[in-house]
FIKOLZA-1660 file (N, C-alpha, C; in steps of 0.1 Angstrom, whole numbers, plus 5000, padded with zeros to 4 digits):
% residues 262
   i   px   py   pz ch aa at
   1 5008 4988 5000  A  M  N
   1 5000 5000 5000  A  M CA
   1 5009 5013 5000  A  M  C
   2 5019 5012 5008  A  R  N
   2 5028 5024 5009  A  R CA
   2 5035 5026 4996  A  R  C
   3 5038 5015 4989  A  M  N
   3 5045 5016 4976  A  M CA
   3 5036 5023 4966  A  M  C
   4 5023 5020 4967  A  K  N
   4 5013 5025 4957  A  K CA
   4 5012 5040 4960  A  K  C
   5 5011 5044 4973  A  I  N
   5 5010 5058 4976  A  I CA
   5 5022 5066 4972  A  I  C
   6 5034 5060 4974  A  L  N
   6 5047 5066 4970  A  L CA
   6 5047 5068 4955  A  L  C
   7 5043 5057 4948  A  S  N
   7 5044 5058 4934  A  S CA
   7 5034 5068 4929  A  S  C
   8 5022 5069 4935  A  F  N
   8 5012 5079 4931  A  F CA
   8 5018 5094 4933  A  F  C
   9 5025 5095 4945  A  A  N
   9 5030 5108 4948  A  A CA
   9 5041 5112 4938  A  A  C
  10 5050 5103 4935  A  V  N
  10 5060 5106 4925  A  V CA
  10 5054 5109 4912  A  V  C
  11 5044 5101 4908  A  A  N
  11 5037 5104 4895  A  A CA
  11 5031 5118 4895  A  A  C
  12 5025 5121 4906  A  A  N
  12 5018 5134 4907  A  A CA
  12 5028 5146 4906  A  A  C
  13 5039 5144 4913  A  I  N
  13 5050 5154 4913  A  I CA
  13 5056 5155 4898  A  I  C
  14 5058 5144 4892  A  G  N
  14 5063 5144 4879  A  G CA
  14 5054 5150 4869  A  G  C
  15 5041 5147 4871  A  F  N
  15 5030 5153 4862  A  F CA
  15 5030 5168 4864  A  F  C
  16 5030 5172 4876  A  S  N
  16 5030 5187 4879  A  S CA
  16 5042 5194 4873  A  S  C
  17 5053 5187 4874  A  M  N
  17 5065 5193 4869  A  M CA
  17 5065 5195 4854  A  M  C
  18 5057 5187 4847  A  L  N
  18 5055 5189 4833  A  L CA
  18 5049 5202 4829  A  L  C
  19 5041 5207 4839  A  F  N
  19 5034 5219 4837  A  F CA
  19 5040 5231 4845  A  F  C
  20 5052 5229 4850  A  Q  N
  20 5059 5239 4857  A  Q CA
  20 5073 5242 4851  A  Q  C
  21 5077 5255 4851  A  Q  N
  21 5090 5259 4846  A  Q CA
  21 5095 5270 4855  A  Q  C
  22 5108 5272 4856  A  C  N
  22 5113 5283 4864  A  C CA
  22 5121 5293 4855  A  C  C
  23 5120 5305 4858  A  A  N
  23 5128 5316 4852  A  A CA
  23 5138 5321 4862  A  A  C
  24 5150 5323 4857  A  V  N
  24 5161 5328 4865  A  V CA
  24 5162 5343 4863  A  V  C
  25 5160 5351 4873  A  I  N
  25 5161 5365 4873  A  I CA
  25 5175 5369 4878  A  I  C
  26 5183 5374 4869  A  R  N
  26 5197 5378 4872  A  R CA
  26 5198 5392 4878  A  R  C
  27 5210 5395 4884  A  P  N
  27 5212 5408 4889  A  P CA
  27 5211 5418 4878  A  P  C
  28 5204 5430 4881  A  G  N
  28 5202 5440 4870  A  G CA
  28 5189 5438 4862  A  G  C
  29 5181 5428 4866  A  E  N
  29 5169 5425 4860  A  E CA
  29 5157 5425 4870  A  E  C
  30 5145 5427 4865  A  M  N
  30 5133 5424 4873  A  M CA
  30 5124 5416 4865  A  M  C
  31 5117 5406 4871  A  G  N
  31 5108 5397 4864  A  G CA
  31 5093 5400 4868  A  G  C
  32 5085 5400 4857  A  I  N
  32 5070 5402 4859  A  I CA
  32 5063 5389 4854  A  I  C
  33 5055 5384 4863  A  K  N
  33 5048 5372 4859  A  K CA
  33 5034 5376 4854  A  K  C
  34 5031 5370 4842  A  Q  N
  34 5019 5373 4835  A  Q CA
  34 5011 5360 4833  A  Q  C
  35 4999 5359 4838  A  T  N
  35 4991 5346 4837  A  T CA
  35 4978 5350 4830  A  T  C
  36 4975 5343 4819  A  L  N
  36 4963 5345 4812  A  L CA
  36 4961 5360 4809  A  L  C
  37 4972 5366 4805  A  G  N
  37 4971 5380 4802  A  G CA
  37 4971 5390 4813  A  G  C
  38 4971 5385 4826  A  K  N
  38 4970 5394 4837  A  K CA
  38 4984 5394 4845  A  K  C
  39 4988 5405 4850  A  I  N
  39 5000 5406 4858  A  I CA
  39 4997 5401 4872  A  I  C
  40 5005 5391 4876  A  K  N
  40 5003 5385 4889  A  K CA
  40 5014 5389 4899  A  K  C
  41 5010 5395 4910  A  G  N
  41 5020 5399 4920  A  G CA
  41 5028 5410 4916  A  G  C
  42 5038 5413 4924  A  K  N
  42 5048 5424 4922  A  K CA
  42 5060 5419 4914  A  K  C
  43 5067 5428 4907  A  P  N
  43 5079 5424 4900  A  P CA
  43 5089 5418 4910  A  P  C
  44 5096 5408 4906  A  V  N
  44 5106 5402 4915  A  V CA
  44 5120 5405 4911  A  V  C
  45 5129 5406 4920  A  T  N
  45 5143 5408 4917  A  T CA
  45 5150 5395 4915  A  T  C
  46 5163 5394 4916  A  Q  N
  46 5171 5383 4913  A  Q CA
  46 5167 5370 4921  A  Q  C
  47 5167 5359 4914  A  G  N
  47 5163 5346 4920  A  G CA
  47 5155 5338 4910  A  G  C
  48 5148 5328 4915  A  L  N
  48 5140 5319 4907  A  L CA
  48 5125 5323 4908  A  L  C
  49 5118 5322 4896  A  K  N
  49 5104 5325 4895  A  K CA
  49 5097 5313 4888  A  K  C
  50 5089 5305 4896  A  W  N
  50 5082 5294 4890  A  W CA
  50 5069 5298 4883  A  W  C
  51 5066 5292 4872  A  Y  N
  51 5054 5295 4865  A  Y CA
  51 5050 5283 4856  A  Y  C
  52 5037 5283 4852  A  N  N
  52 5032 5273 4843  A  N CA
  52 5033 5278 4828  A  N  C
  53 5042 5272 4821  A  P  N
  53 5044 5277 4807  A  P CA
  53 5032 5277 4798  A  P  C
  54 5022 5269 4802  A  F  N
  54 5010 5268 4793  A  F CA
  54 5001 5280 4795  A  F  C
  55 5001 5286 4806  A  V  N
  55 4992 5297 4809  A  V CA
  55 4999 5310 4813  A  V  C
  56 5012 5309 4816  A  S  N
  56 5019 5320 4822  A  S CA
  56 5032 5322 4814  A  S  C
  57 5038 5334 4817  A  K  N
  57 5052 5337 4812  A  K CA
  57 5058 5347 4822  A  K  C
  58 5071 5347 4822  A  V  N
  58 5078 5357 4830  A  V CA
  58 5086 5366 4821  A  V  C
  59 5083 5379 4822  A  V  N
  59 5089 5389 4813  A  V CA
  59 5100 5396 4821  A  V  C
  60 5112 5396 4816  A  K  N
  60 5124 5402 4822  A  K CA
  60 5126 5416 4817  A  K  C
  61 5127 5425 4826  A  I  N
  61 5130 5439 4823  A  I CA
  61 5144 5443 4828  A  I  C
  62 5152 5448 4819  A  N  N
  62 5166 5453 4823  A  N CA
  62 5165 5466 4830  A  N  C
  63 5171 5467 4842  A  I  N
  63 5171 5479 4850  A  I CA
  63 5185 5485 4851  A  I  C
  64 5195 5479 4844  A  R  N
  64 5208 5485 4843  A  R CA
  64 5208 5497 4834  A  R  C
  65 5219 5505 4836  A  T  N
  65 5221 5516 4826  A  T CA
  65 5226 5510 4813  A  T  C
  66 5219 5513 4802  A  V  N
  66 5223 5508 4789  A  V CA
  66 5227 5520 4780  A  V  C
  67 5235 5517 4770  A  E  N
  67 5239 5527 4761  A  E CA
  67 5233 5524 4747  A  E  C
  68 5227 5534 4741  A  V  N
  68 5221 5533 4728  A  V CA
  68 5228 5543 4719  A  V  C
  69 5234 5538 4709  A  F  N
  69 5242 5546 4699  A  F CA
  69 5233 5549 4687  A  F  C
  70 5233 5562 4683  A  N  N
  70 5225 5567 4672  A  N CA
  70 5233 5575 4663  A  N  C
  71 5231 5573 4650  A  S  N
  71 5237 5582 4640  A  S CA
  71 5225 5590 4633  A  S  C
  72 5225 5603 4636  A  L  N
  72 5213 5610 4632  A  L CA
  72 5216 5622 4623  A  L  C
  73 5208 5626 4613  A  P  N
  73 5209 5639 4607  A  P CA
  73 5202 5649 4615  A  P  C
  74 5210 5660 4618  A  L  N
  74 5204 5670 4627  A  L CA
  74 5203 5684 4619  A  L  C
  75 5192 5691 4621  A  P  N
  75 5191 5704 4615  A  P CA
  75 5199 5714 4623  A  P  C
  76 5204 5725 4617  A  T  N
  76 5211 5736 4624  A  T CA
  76 5203 5749 4622  A  T  C
  77 5208 5759 4630  A  K  N
  77 5201 5772 4630  A  K CA
  77 5201 5779 4617  A  K  C
  78 5212 5777 4609  A  E  N
  78 5212 5783 4596  A  E CA
  78 5206 5775 4585  A  E  C
  79 5199 5764 4588  A  G  N
  79 5192 5756 4578  A  G CA
  79 5200 5745 4572  A  G  C
  80 5212 5742 4577  A  L  N
  80 5219 5731 4572  A  L CA
  80 5216 5718 4579  A  L  C
  81 5221 5707 4574  A  S  N
  81 5219 5694 4580  A  S CA
  81 5233 5688 4582  A  S  C
  82 5236 5684 4595  A  V  N
  82 5248 5677 4598  A  V CA
  82 5246 5663 4603  A  V  C
  83 5255 5655 4601  A  N  N
  83 5254 5641 4606  A  N CA
  83 5261 5640 4620  A  N  C
  84 5253 5635 4630  A  A  N
  84 5258 5634 4643  A  A CA
  84 5258 5620 4649  A  A  C
  85 5268 5617 4656  A  E  N
  85 5269 5604 4663  A  E CA
  85 5267 5607 4678  A  E  C
  86 5256 5602 4683  A  I  N
  86 5252 5605 4697  A  I CA
  86 5249 5592 4705  A  I  C
  87 5254 5592 4717  A  S  N
  87 5251 5580 4726  A  S CA
  87 5242 5585 4737  A  S  C
  88 5231 5577 4740  A  L  N
  88 5222 5579 4750  A  L CA
  88 5224 5569 4761  A  L  C
  89 5226 5573 4774  A  L  N
  89 5227 5564 4785  A  L CA
  89 5214 5566 4794  A  L  C
  90 5207 5555 4796  A  Y  N
  90 5195 5556 4804  A  Y CA
  90 5192 5543 4811  A  Y  C
  91 5183 5543 4821  A  H  N
  91 5178 5530 4827  A  H CA
  91 5164 5532 4831  A  H  C
  92 5157 5520 4833  A  V  N
  92 5143 5519 4837  A  V CA
  92 5144 5520 4853  A  V  C
  93 5135 5529 4858  A  N  N
  93 5135 5529 4873  A  N CA
  93 5129 5516 4878  A  N  C
  94 5135 5510 4888  A  P  N
  94 5130 5497 4894  A  P CA
  94 5115 5498 4898  A  P  C
  95 5111 5510 4904  A  D  N
  95 5098 5511 4910  A  D CA
  95 5087 5513 4898  A  D  C
  96 5092 5515 4886  A  S  N
  96 5083 5518 4875  A  S CA
  96 5082 5506 4865  A  S  C
  97 5089 5495 4868  A  V  N
  97 5090 5484 4859  A  V CA
  97 5076 5479 4854  A  V  C
  98 5067 5477 4864  A  K  N
  98 5054 5472 4860  A  K CA
  98 5046 5482 4851  A  K  C
  99 5046 5495 4855  A  N  N
  99 5039 5505 4847  A  N CA
  99 5045 5506 4833  A  N  C
 100 5059 5505 4832  A  V  N
 100 5065 5506 4819  A  V CA
 100 5061 5495 4810  A  V  C
 101 5060 5482 4815  A  Y  N
 101 5056 5471 4808  A  Y CA
 101 5042 5472 4803  A  Y  C
 102 5033 5476 4813  A  I  N
 102 5019 5477 4810  A  I CA
 102 5016 5487 4799  A  I  C
 103 5023 5499 4800  A  K  N
 103 5020 5510 4790  A  K CA
 103 5027 5508 4777  A  K  C
 104 5039 5503 4777  A  F  N
 104 5047 5503 4764  A  F CA
 104 5052 5489 4760  A  F  C
 105 5050 5479 4768  A  G  N
 105 5054 5465 4764  A  G CA
 105 5069 5463 4765  A  G  C
 106 5073 5452 4759  A  E  N
 106 5087 5449 4760  A  E CA
 106 5096 5457 4750  A  E  C
 107 5089 5463 4741  A  N  N
 107 5097 5472 4731  A  N CA
 107 5096 5487 4735  A  N  C
 108 5097 5489 4748  A  Y  N
 108 5096 5502 4754  A  Y CA
 108 5107 5511 4749  A  Y  C
 109 5119 5506 4746  A  E  N
 109 5130 5514 4742  A  E CA
 109 5128 5521 4729  A  E  C
 110 5123 5514 4720  A  E  N
 110 5120 5520 4707  A  E CA
 110 5107 5529 4707  A  E  C
 111 5097 5524 4714  A  V  N
 111 5084 5530 4715  A  V CA
 111 5084 5544 4721  A  V  C
 112 5091 5545 4733  A  I  N
 112 5091 5557 4740  A  I CA
 112 5104 5564 4742  A  I  C
 113 5115 5556 4744  A  V  N
 113 5128 5563 4747  A  V CA
 113 5134 5569 4734  A  V  C
 114 5136 5560 4724  A  L  N
 114 5143 5565 4712  A  L CA
 114 5135 5575 4704  A  L  C
 115 5122 5573 4703  A  S  N
 115 5114 5582 4696  A  S CA
 115 5115 5596 4702  A  S  C
 116 5114 5597 4715  A  N  N
 116 5115 5610 4721  A  N CA
 116 5129 5615 4720  A  N  C
 117 5139 5607 4721  A  F  N
 117 5153 5611 4720  A  F CA
 117 5156 5617 4707  A  F  C
 118 5152 5611 4696  A  R  N
 118 5155 5616 4682  A  R CA
 118 5148 5630 4680  A  R  C
 119 5135 5630 4685  A  A  N
 119 5128 5643 4683  A  A CA
 119 5135 5654 4691  A  A  C
 120 5139 5651 4703  A  T  N
 120 5145 5661 4712  A  T CA
 120 5158 5666 4707  A  T  C
 121 5166 5656 4702  A  A  N
 121 5180 5660 4696  A  A CA
 121 5178 5669 4684  A  A  C
 122 5168 5667 4676  A  R  N
 122 5166 5676 4664  A  R CA
 122 5161 5689 4669  A  R  C
 123 5153 5689 4679  A  E  N
 123 5147 5702 4684  A  E CA
 123 5158 5711 4689  A  E  C
 124 5167 5705 4697  A  I  N
 124 5178 5712 4704  A  I CA
 124 5188 5717 4694  A  I  C
 125 5192 5708 4684  A  S  N
 125 5202 5712 4675  A  S CA
 125 5198 5723 4666  A  S  C
 126 5185 5725 4663  A  S  N
 126 5180 5736 4655  A  S CA
 126 5182 5749 4661  A  S  C
 127 5186 5750 4674  A  R  N
 127 5188 5762 4681  A  R CA
 127 5203 5767 4680  A  R  C
 128 5211 5759 4674  A  Y  N
 128 5226 5762 4673  A  Y CA
 128 5231 5762 4659  A  Y  C
 129 5241 5770 4656  A  F  N
 129 5248 5770 4643  A  F CA
 129 5256 5758 4642  A  F  C
 130 5259 5754 4630  A  A  N
 130 5267 5742 4628  A  A CA
 130 5281 5743 4634  A  A  C
 131 5287 5754 4633  A  K  N
 131 5301 5755 4639  A  K CA
 131 5300 5754 4654  A  K  C
 132 5289 5758 4661  A  E  N
 132 5288 5756 4675  A  E CA
 132 5286 5742 4679  A  E  C
 133 5278 5734 4671  A  L  N
 133 5277 5720 4673  A  L CA
 133 5291 5713 4672  A  L  C
 134 5298 5718 4662  A  Y  N
 134 5311 5711 4658  A  Y CA
 134 5322 5714 4668  A  Y  C
 135 5322 5726 4674  A  A  N
 135 5334 5730 4682  A  A CA
 135 5331 5736 4696  A  A  C
 136 5323 5746 4697  A  T  N
 136 5322 5754 4709  A  T CA
 136 5311 5751 4719  A  T  C
 137 5300 5746 4714  A  E  N
 137 5289 5744 4723  A  E CA
 137 5284 5730 4726  A  E  C
 138 5293 5720 4724  A  R  N
 138 5289 5706 4726  A  R CA
 138 5284 5703 4740  A  R  C
 139 5290 5708 4750  A  D  N
 139 5286 5706 4764  A  D CA
 139 5272 5711 4766  A  D  C
 140 5269 5723 4761  A  K  N
 140 5256 5729 4762  A  K CA
 140 5245 5721 4755  A  K  C
 141 5249 5716 4743  A  V  N
 141 5239 5708 4735  A  V CA
 141 5236 5695 4743  A  V  C
 142 5247 5689 4748  A  E  N
 142 5244 5676 4755  A  E CA
 142 5235 5678 4768  A  E  C
 143 5238 5689 4775  A  R  N
 143 5230 5692 4787  A  R CA
 143 5216 5695 4783  A  R  C
 144 5214 5703 4772  A  A  N
 144 5201 5707 4768  A  A CA
 144 5192 5695 4764  A  A  C
 145 5198 5686 4756  A  I  N
 145 5191 5674 4752  A  I CA
 145 5188 5665 4764  A  I  C
 146 5197 5663 4773  A  S  N
 146 5194 5655 4785  A  S CA
 146 5183 5661 4793  A  S  C
 147 5183 5674 4796  A  E  N
 147 5173 5680 4804  A  E CA
 147 5159 5680 4797  A  E  C
 148 5159 5682 4784  A  E  N
 148 5146 5682 4777  A  E CA
 148 5140 5668 4776  A  E  C
 149 5149 5658 4774  A  L  N
 149 5144 5645 4773  A  L CA
 149 5139 5640 4787  A  L  C
 150 5146 5644 4797  A  T  N
 150 5142 5641 4811  A  T CA
 150 5128 5646 4814  A  T  C
 151 5126 5659 4809  A  A  N
 151 5112 5665 4811  A  A CA
 151 5102 5657 4804  A  A  C
 152 5105 5650 4793  A  H  N
 152 5095 5643 4785  A  H CA
 152 5092 5629 4791  A  H  C
 153 5102 5622 4795  A  I  N
 153 5100 5607 4798  A  I CA
 153 5103 5603 4812  A  I  C
 154 5108 5613 4821  A  A  N
 154 5111 5609 4835  A  A CA
 154 5098 5604 4842  A  A  C
 155 5088 5611 4839  A  K  N
 155 5075 5608 4846  A  K CA
 155 5069 5595 4841  A  K  C
 156 5075 5589 4831  A  L  N
 156 5070 5576 4825  A  L CA
 156 5078 5564 4831  A  L  C
 157 5088 5567 4839  A  G  N
 157 5096 5557 4845  A  G CA
 157 5110 5555 4840  A  G  C
 158 5116 5565 4834  A  F  N
 158 5129 5564 4828  A  F CA
 158 5138 5575 4834  A  F  C
 159 5151 5571 4836  A  T  N
 159 5161 5581 4841  A  T CA
 159 5171 5582 4830  A  T  C
 160 5174 5595 4826  A  I  N
 160 5185 5598 4816  A  I CA
 160 5198 5600 4824  A  I  C
 161 5207 5591 4821  A  D  N
 161 5220 5592 4828  A  D CA
 161 5230 5601 4821  A  D  C
 162 5230 5601 4808  A  A  N
 162 5239 5610 4801  A  A CA
 162 5236 5610 4786  A  A  C
 163 5239 5621 4780  A  V  N
 163 5238 5623 4765  A  V CA
 163 5252 5627 4760  A  V  C
 164 5258 5619 4751  A  L  N
 164 5272 5622 4747  A  L CA
 164 5272 5624 4732  A  L  C
 165 5276 5636 4728  A  L  N
 165 5277 5640 4714  A  L CA
 165 5291 5637 4710  A  L  C
 166 5293 5625 4703  A  K  N
 166 5306 5620 4701  A  K CA
 166 5312 5625 4688  A  K  C
 167 5305 5628 4678  A  D  N
 167 5311 5633 4666  A  D CA
 167 5300 5641 4657  A  D  C
 168 5305 5651 4651  A  I  N
 168 5297 5659 4641  A  I CA
 168 5304 5659 4628  A  I  C
 169 5297 5655 4617  A  V  N
 169 5302 5655 4604  A  V CA
 169 5296 5667 4596  A  V  C
 170 5304 5677 4593  A  L  N
 170 5298 5689 4586  A  L CA
 170 5299 5687 4571  A  L  C
 171 5291 5694 4563  A  P  N
 171 5293 5695 4549  A  P CA
 171 5308 5699 4546  A  P  C
 172 5314 5693 4535  A  P  N
 172 5328 5695 4532  A  P CA
 172 5332 5710 4531  A  P  C
 173 5323 5718 4525  A  Q  N
 173 5326 5732 4523  A  Q CA
 173 5327 5739 4537  A  Q  C
 174 5318 5736 4546  A  M  N
 174 5318 5743 4559  A  M CA
 174 5329 5738 4567  A  M  C
 175 5332 5725 4567  A  A  N
 175 5344 5720 4574  A  A CA
 175 5357 5727 4570  A  A  C
 176 5358 5729 4557  A  Q  N
 176 5370 5736 4552  A  Q CA
 176 5371 5750 4556  A  Q  C
 177 5359 5757 4556  A  A  N
 177 5358 5771 4560  A  A CA
 177 5362 5772 4575  A  A  C
 178 5357 5763 4583  A  I  N
 178 5360 5764 4597  A  I CA
 178 5375 5761 4599  A  I  C
 179 5381 5752 4592  A  Q  N
 179 5395 5749 4593  A  Q CA
 179 5403 5761 4589  A  Q  C
 180 5399 5768 4578  A  D  N
 180 5406 5780 4573  A  D CA
 180 5406 5791 4584  A  D  C
 181 5394 5792 4590  A  K  N
 181 5393 5802 4601  A  K CA
 181 5402 5799 4613  A  K  C
 182 5402 5786 4616  A  V  N
 182 5411 5782 4628  A  V CA
 182 5426 5785 4624  A  V  C
 183 5430 5782 4612  A  N  N
 183 5444 5785 4607  A  N CA
 183 5447 5800 4608  A  N  C
 184 5437 5808 4603  A  A  N
 184 5439 5822 4603  A  A CA
 184 5440 5828 4618  A  A  C
 185 5432 5822 4627  A  E  N
 185 5433 5827 4641  A  E CA
 185 5447 5823 4647  A  E  C
 186 5451 5811 4643  A  Q  N
 186 5464 5807 4649  A  Q CA
 186 5476 5815 4643  A  Q  C
 187 5475 5819 4630  A  L  N
 187 5485 5828 4624  A  L CA
 187 5484 5841 4631  A  L  C
 188 5472 5846 4633  A  S  N
 188 5471 5859 4640  A  S CA
 188 5477 5859 4654  A  S  C
 189 5475 5848 4661  A  L  N
 189 5481 5847 4675  A  L CA
 189 5496 5847 4674  A  L  C
 190 5501 5840 4663  A  K  N
 190 5515 5839 4662  A  K CA
 190 5521 5853 4659  A  K  C
 191 5515 5861 4650  A  M  N
 191 5519 5874 4647  A  M CA
 191 5519 5883 4659  A  M  C
 192 5508 5882 4667  A  E  N
 192 5507 5890 4679  A  E CA
 192 5519 5886 4689  A  E  C
 193 5523 5874 4689  A  Y  N
 193 5534 5870 4698  A  Y CA
 193 5547 5876 4692  A  Y  C
 194 5549 5875 4679  A  V  N
 194 5561 5881 4673  A  V CA
 194 5562 5896 4676  A  V  C
 195 5551 5903 4674  A  I  N
 195 5550 5918 4676  A  I CA
 195 5553 5921 4691  A  I  C
 196 5547 5913 4700  A  D  N
 196 5549 5915 4714  A  D CA
 196 5564 5913 4718  A  D  C
 197 5570 5903 4712  A  Q  N
 197 5584 5901 4715  A  Q CA
 197 5593 5912 4710  A  Q  C
 198 5590 5917 4698  A  A  N
 198 5597 5928 4692  A  A CA
 198 5596 5941 4701  A  A  C
 199 5584 5943 4706  A  K  N
 199 5582 5955 4715  A  K CA
 199 5590 5953 4727  A  K  C
 200 5590 5941 4733  A  K  N
 200 5598 5939 4745  A  K CA
 200 5613 5941 4743  A  K  C
 201 5617 5936 4731  A  E  N
 201 5632 5938 4727  A  E CA
 201 5635 5953 4726  A  E  C
 202 5626 5961 4719  A  A  N
 202 5628 5975 4718  A  A CA
 202 5628 5982 4731  A  A  C
 203 5619 5978 4740  A  E  N
 203 5619 5984 4754  A  E CA
 203 5632 5980 4761  A  E  C
 204 5637 5968 4759  A  R  N
 204 5649 5964 4766  A  R CA
 204 5661 5973 4761  A  R  C
 205 5662 5976 4748  A  K  N
 205 5673 5984 4743  A  K CA
 205 5672 5998 4748  A  K  C
 206 5659 6003 4749  A  V  N
 206 5658 6017 4754  A  V CA
 206 5663 6018 4768  A  V  C
 207 5659 6008 4776  A  I  N
 207 5663 6008 4790  A  I CA
 207 5678 6006 4791  A  I  C
 208 5684 5998 4782  A  E  N
 208 5699 5996 4782  A  E CA
 208 5706 6009 4779  A  E  C
 209 5700 6016 4768  A  A  N
 209 5707 6029 4764  A  A CA
 209 5705 6040 4775  A  A  C
 210 5694 6040 4782  A  E  N
 210 5692 6050 4792  A  E CA
 210 5702 6047 4804  A  E  C
 211 5704 6034 4806  A  G  N
 211 5714 6031 4817  A  G CA
 211 5728 6035 4813  A  G  C
 212 5732 6033 4801  A  I  N
 212 5745 6037 4796  A  I CA
 212 5747 6052 4797  A  I  C
 213 5736 6059 4793  A  K  N
 213 5737 6074 4794  A  K CA
 213 5738 6079 4808  A  K  C
 214 5730 6073 4817  A  K  N
 214 5731 6077 4831  A  K CA
 214 5744 6075 4837  A  K  C
 215 5750 6063 4833  A  S  N
 215 5764 6060 4839  A  S CA
 215 5774 6070 4833  A  S  C
 216 5773 6074 4820  A  Q  N
 216 5782 6084 4815  A  Q CA
 216 5780 6097 4822  A  Q  C
 217 5768 6101 4824  A  D  N
 217 5765 6114 4830  A  D CA
 217 5771 6114 4844  A  D  C
 218 5770 6103 4852  A  I  N
 218 5775 6102 4865  A  I CA
 218 5791 6103 4864  A  I  C
 219 5797 6097 4854  A  L  N
 219 5811 6097 4853  A  L CA
 219 5816 6111 4850  A  L  C
 220 5809 6118 4840  A  N  N
 220 5813 6131 4836  A  N CA
 220 5811 6141 4848  A  N  C
 221 5801 6139 4856  A  Q  N
 221 5800 6148 4868  A  Q CA
 221 5810 6146 4878  A  Q  C
 222 5815 6134 4879  A  S  N
 222 5825 6130 4889  A  S CA
 222 5839 6135 4885  A  S  C
 223 5842 6138 4873  A  I  N
 223 5855 6143 4868  A  I CA
 223 5855 6158 4868  A  I  C
 224 5862 6164 4878  A  S  N
 224 5863 6179 4879  A  S CA
 224 5875 6184 4872  A  S  C
 225 5875 6197 4870  A  D  N
 225 5887 6204 4864  A  D CA
 225 5900 6202 4872  A  D  C
 226 5899 6202 4885  A  K  N
 226 5911 6200 4893  A  K CA
 226 5917 6186 4891  A  K  C
 227 5908 6177 4890  A  I  N
 227 5913 6163 4888  A  I CA
 227 5920 6162 4874  A  I  C
 228 5915 6169 4864  A  I  N
 228 5921 6169 4851  A  I CA
 228 5935 6176 4851  A  I  C
 229 5936 6187 4858  A  Q  N
 229 5948 6195 4860  A  Q CA
 229 5958 6186 4867  A  Q  C
 230 5954 6180 4877  A  Y  N
 230 5963 6171 4885  A  Y CA
 230 5969 6160 4877  A  Y  C
 231 5961 6154 4868  A  N  N
 231 5965 6144 4860  A  N CA
 231 5975 6149 4849  A  N  C
 232 5973 6161 4844  A  Q  N
 232 5982 6167 4835  A  Q CA
 232 5996 6170 4841  A  Q  C
 233 5995 6175 4854  A  I  N
 233 6008 6178 4861  A  I CA
 233 6016 6165 4863  A  I  C
 234 6009 6154 4866  A  E  N
 234 6016 6142 4868  A  E CA
 234 6022 6137 4855  A  E  C
 235 6015 6139 4844  A  M  N
 235 6020 6135 4831  A  M CA
 235 6032 6143 4828  A  M  C
 236 6032 6156 4830  A  L  N
 236 6043 6165 4827  A  L CA
 236 6056 6161 4835  A  L  C
 237 6053 6157 4848  A  K  N
 237 6064 6153 4856  A  K CA
 237 6071 6141 4850  A  K  C
 238 6063 6131 4845  A  S  N
 238 6070 6119 4839  A  S CA
 238 6077 6122 4826  A  S  C
 239 6072 6133 4819  A  L  N
 239 6079 6137 4807  A  L CA
 239 6093 6144 4810  A  L  C
 240 6093 6151 4820  A  V  N
 240 6105 6158 4824  A  V CA
 240 6116 6148 4827  A  V  C
 241 6113 6138 4833  A  N  N
 241 6122 6128 4837  A  N CA
 241 6126 6119 4825  A  N  C
 242 6119 6120 4814  A  S  N
 242 6122 6112 4802  A  S CA
 242 6135 6117 4796  A  S  C
 243 6144 6108 4790  A  P  N
 243 6156 6111 4784  A  P CA
 243 6155 6118 4771  A  P  C
 244 6143 6117 4764  A  N  N
 244 6141 6123 4751  A  N CA
 244 6139 6138 4753  A  N  C
 245 6142 6145 4741  A  S  N
 245 6140 6160 4741  A  S CA
 245 6126 6163 4737  A  S  C
 246 6119 6172 4744  A  K  N
 246 6105 6175 4741  A  K CA
 246 6103 6190 4743  A  K  C
 247 6093 6195 4735  A  I  N
 247 6089 6209 4737  A  I CA
 247 6075 6208 4741  A  I  C
 248 6072 6215 4752  A  I  N
 248 6058 6215 4758  A  I CA
 248 6052 6229 4756  A  I  C
 249 6041 6230 4749  A  I  N
 249 6035 6243 4747  A  I CA
 249 6022 6242 4755  A  I  C
 250 6020 6252 4764  A  T  N
 250 6008 6252 4772  A  T CA
 250 6003 6266 4774  A  T  C
 251 5990 6267 4776  A  D  N
 251 5984 6280 4779  A  D CA
 251 5979 6281 4793  A  D  C
 252 5984 6271 4801  A  G  N
 252 5980 6271 4815  A  G CA
 252 5969 6262 4818  A  G  C
 253 5962 6258 4807  A  K  N
 253 5950 6249 4809  A  K CA
 253 5952 6236 4802  A  K  C
 254 5957 6236 4790  A  A  N
 254 5960 6223 4783  A  A CA
 254 5974 6224 4777  A  A  C
 255 5980 6212 4775  A  S  N
 255 5994 6211 4770  A  S CA
 255 5994 6204 4757  A  S  C
 256 6003 6208 4748  A  N  N
 256 6006 6201 4736  A  N CA
 256 6021 6196 4736  A  N  C
 257 6023 6184 4732  A  L  N
 257 6036 6178 4733  A  L CA
 257 6042 6177 4719  A  L  C
 258 6055 6182 4718  A  I  N
 258 6062 6180 4705  A  I CA
 258 6074 6172 4708  A  I  C
 259 6075 6160 4702  A  N  N
 259 6087 6151 4704  A  N CA
 259 6098 6154 4694  A  N  C
 260 6110 6159 4699  A  T  N
 260 6121 6163 4690  A  T CA
 260 6131 6152 4689  A  T  C
 261 6129 6141 4696  A  G  N
 261 6139 6130 4695  A  G CA
 261 6150 6132 4704  A  G  C
 262 6161 6124 4704  A  N  N
 262 6173 6125 4713  A  N CA
 262 6181 6137 4709  A  N  C
% end
């Protein structure tokens, strides 16, 4: 009798297992059990979720931050079109997983996130000139797209982590014009540097000349008539003691020397 009961129990368990399956919910995911079209219970985090595959399914929603890369044609303020490579980083809020699935289904990324992202990127880019997108205003454009997109979809259960404007491809003529302008600005800066150095060198020479002049003025002021006369007397004394014949002509102030030889 016991064997029959045990056999029946094993058969019942085996039979029930034919109608049971488990889903593994990994870290960074949340699982939603749907039975006969209805959501049963709350979303579950990591672990096992048992369900009957004939009447139920477990939908897994990624709540990690994901990167979506886009290559988009963007309009500019002057009416041009530039090709932009933009990355969007976003995640589904864990508390909003159930509502996101009910409202937008498993294809929520395309239905709500990317559609709003593309529209917002075009709207923001049309406020800027092409050269600003290319060079000077990238940070502002990234922030503006992020803030505008957050205003559109944050209330729907999504968080925008970052918008990265990786590359802008301009029309060839405009790219060349911008490069020519950059080269001209660099040349102008170089010329300003050369002129500045020349001015500094001229100022240095003026300062040097003024210093020489001042030293000469000081020297001239320090040499008095008495010192000059004293030096002349000393020189005449040395001539008198010289063995050569000389004629000295003087007016009492200055002396002229005529050498007559031995």
